[in-house]
C-alpha positions in Angstrom: 150.5 80.8 128.5 146.7 79.3 127.5 146.7 83.2 126.7 148.6 82.6 123.4 147.1 79.4 123.5 144.0 81.0 122.7 145.5 83.8 120.3 146.8 81.5 117.5 144.4 78.9 117.7 141.7 81.4 117.2 143.7 83.5 114.3 144.3 80.4 112.6 140.7 79.6 112.3 139.2 83.0 112.5 141.4 84.5 109.9 140.9 82.2 106.7 136.8 81.5 107.6 136.4 85.1 107.6 137.8 84.7 104.1 135.5 82.1 103.3 132.6 83.9 104.0 133.6 86.7 102.0 133.9 84.8 99.3 130.8 83.0 99.4 129.0 86.8 100.3 130.4 88.1 96.9 129.2 84.8 95.1 125.8 85.8 96.9 126.0 89.2 95.4 126.8 88.5 92.4 123.9 85.8 91.9 121.5 87.2 93.5 122.5 90.9 93.9 122.2 90.9 97.9 123.9 93.4 99.8 124.5 93.8 103.4 124.4 97.2 105.2 127.4 97.5 107.4 126.7 100.3 108.9 123.9 98.5 110.4 125.3 96.2 112.1 125.6 96.0 115.8 128.4 94.9 118.5 126.1 91.6 118.6 126.2 91.3 115.1 130.0 91.3 114.8 130.7 88.6 117.5 128.1 86.3 116.1 130.1 86.5 113.1 133.4 86.5 114.3 132.1 82.9 116.5 130.4 81.9 112.8 134.0 82.3 110.6 136.0 80.7 113.7 133.6 78.0 113.0 133.5 77.9 109.2 137.4 77.9 109.6 137.5 75.1 111.8 135.0 73.0 110.2 136.7 73.6 105.9 140.4 73.3 107.1 140.4 69.3 106.9 138.8 69.5 103.8 141.5 72.3 102.3 144.1 69.7 104.1 142.7 66.8 102.5 141.5 68.2 98.9 143.9 71.1 98.4 147.4 70.8 100.6 148.3 66.8 100.9 148.0 66.9 97.0 151.4 69.2 96.9 152.6 67.9 100.5 152.9 65.2 102.6 153.4 65.2 106.2 157.0 65.8 107.1 156.9 63.8 109.9 158.7 61.0 108.5 161.2 62.8 106.6 162.2 64.7 109.6 162.6 62.1 112.0 165.0 60.3 108.5 166.9 63.0 108.8 167.6 63.5 112.3 168.8 59.8 113.1 171.2 60.0 110.6 172.1 63.8 111.6 172.1 62.5 115.4 173.7 59.7 116.8 172.9 60.3 120.9 169.2 60.6 120.0 167.5 58.0 117.7 163.5 58.8 116.9 161.0 55.8 116.4 160.3 55.5 112.3 156.3 55.3 113.8 154.3 58.2 113.7 153.2 59.6 116.6 150.4 62.3 116.4 151.1 65.7 116.7 148.8 66.4 119.7 151.1 63.5 121.7 154.2 65.1 121.0 153.6 68.4 121.6 152.0 67.7 124.8 154.9 66.3 125.7 156.8 69.2 125.1 154.6 70.8 127.0 154.6 69.3 130.3 158.8 70.1 129.9 159.1 73.0 128.4 155.7 75.3 128.0 158.6 77.8 126.3 159.7 75.8 123.3 155.5 74.8 123.2 154.4 78.3 122.6 157.3 78.8 119.8 155.7 75.8 118.1 152.0 76.4 118.6 152.9 79.7 116.7 154.3 77.6 113.9 151.2 75.2 113.7 148.6 78.5 113.9 150.4 80.0 110.7 150.8 76.8 109.0 147.1 76.3 109.4 146.6 80.1 108.5 148.6 79.7 105.4 146.8 76.4 104.4 143.3 78.0 104.2 144.5 81.0 102.8 146.2 78.8 99.8 142.7 76.7 99.6 140.9 79.9 99.8 142.6 81.7 96.8 142.0 78.6 94.6 138.5 79.2 95.2 138.5 82.7 94.0 140.7 81.5 90.9 138.2 78.7 90.1 135.1 81.6 90.5 136.7 84.2 88.4 137.1 81.7 85.8 133.3 80.8 86.0 132.1 84.3 86.3 133.8 84.7 83.0 132.3 82.0 81.5 128.8 82.6 82.3 129.0 86.6 82.6 131.1 88.3 79.7 134.8 88.7 80.4 136.5 91.7 81.6 140.0 93.0 82.8 139.0 92.7 86.7 138.1 88.5 85.4 141.6 88.2 84.6 143.2 90.5 87.2 141.4 89.3 89.9 141.9 85.2 88.6 145.8 85.9 88.0 146.3 87.3 91.2 144.5 84.9 93.0 146.4 82.0 91.7 149.6 83.4 92.3 149.0 84.3 96.2 147.5 80.8 96.4 150.8 79.3 95.1 153.4 81.7 97.7 150.8 81.1 100.7 150.9 77.1 99.7 154.6 77.4 100.0 155.1 79.3 102.8 152.9 77.0 104.6 154.7 74.0 103.0 158.2 75.4 104.8 156.4 76.4 108.2 154.9 73.1 108.7 158.2 71.9 108.3 159.8 74.1 110.9 157.2 72.7 113.1 158.1 69.6 113.1 161.9 70.1 112.8 161.3 72.7 116.0 159.0 69.3 117.6 161.9 67.0 117.3 164.4 68.8 117.6 163.0 70.3 121.3 162.3 66.6 122.3 165.8 65.2 121.0 167.6 68.7 123.4 165.2 67.1 126.0 166.0 63.8 126.2 169.9 64.9 126.2 169.5 67.0 128.7 167.9 64.5 131.0 170.8 61.4 129.8 174.2 63.1 129.2 175.7 63.6 132.5 179.0 62.7 133.0 180.5 59.3 132.4 182.6 59.3 136.1 179.4 61.9 137.7 179.5 60.5 141.5 182.6 59.2 141.5 185.2 59.7 143.9 188.6 61.0 142.5 191.4 58.9 143.3 194.5 60.2 145.2 198.1 60.7 144.0 199.0 58.0 146.5 196.2 55.5 145.1 197.1 56.2 141.4 201.1 55.2 142.0 199.9 52.0 144.0 197.5 51.2 140.9 200.7 52.0 139.0 
């Protein structure tokens, strides 16, 4: 279980962080023509680069969420709670907003397998959210490059492609974010129903036919 947690967490931040570092290198190369000889890199350099990429993704994710993602999509939590309350009479959720970590820990405590699935959805959401933000940066940089230097075909191709890819990644992040919160609350509802939905006559001794006749 702990291995799966580490994998989802690392990939959700490592992949976007690597993308951000690549963008930074391309900007520096375009301005200063600094080159990095990949052939001379050792295993230690790669490990340090990976750690730095993970930290970069971890740091920039809140900015990507605040500056880009939340301009198109607010939290799915309140809408999903309202929908589930309207569809289900057995379990009613509070309209108060609880932190994802608190609700996720509740599921982890009662069902580690369900928690692992939710973690995977959360990791995909973070990855796509950061990928969308990074691609928007590429789009803006291609416009700046076209204005500062001569406009070429490659700027148009890179700009248009990155913008389309950014919108697709943004849409994917929204879809997986909805699935994440919906799966979280459905898991909590299922766990609560499992604990409370017992037959009303459980534990009661069944009356004999003679007792039933006497009651009549």
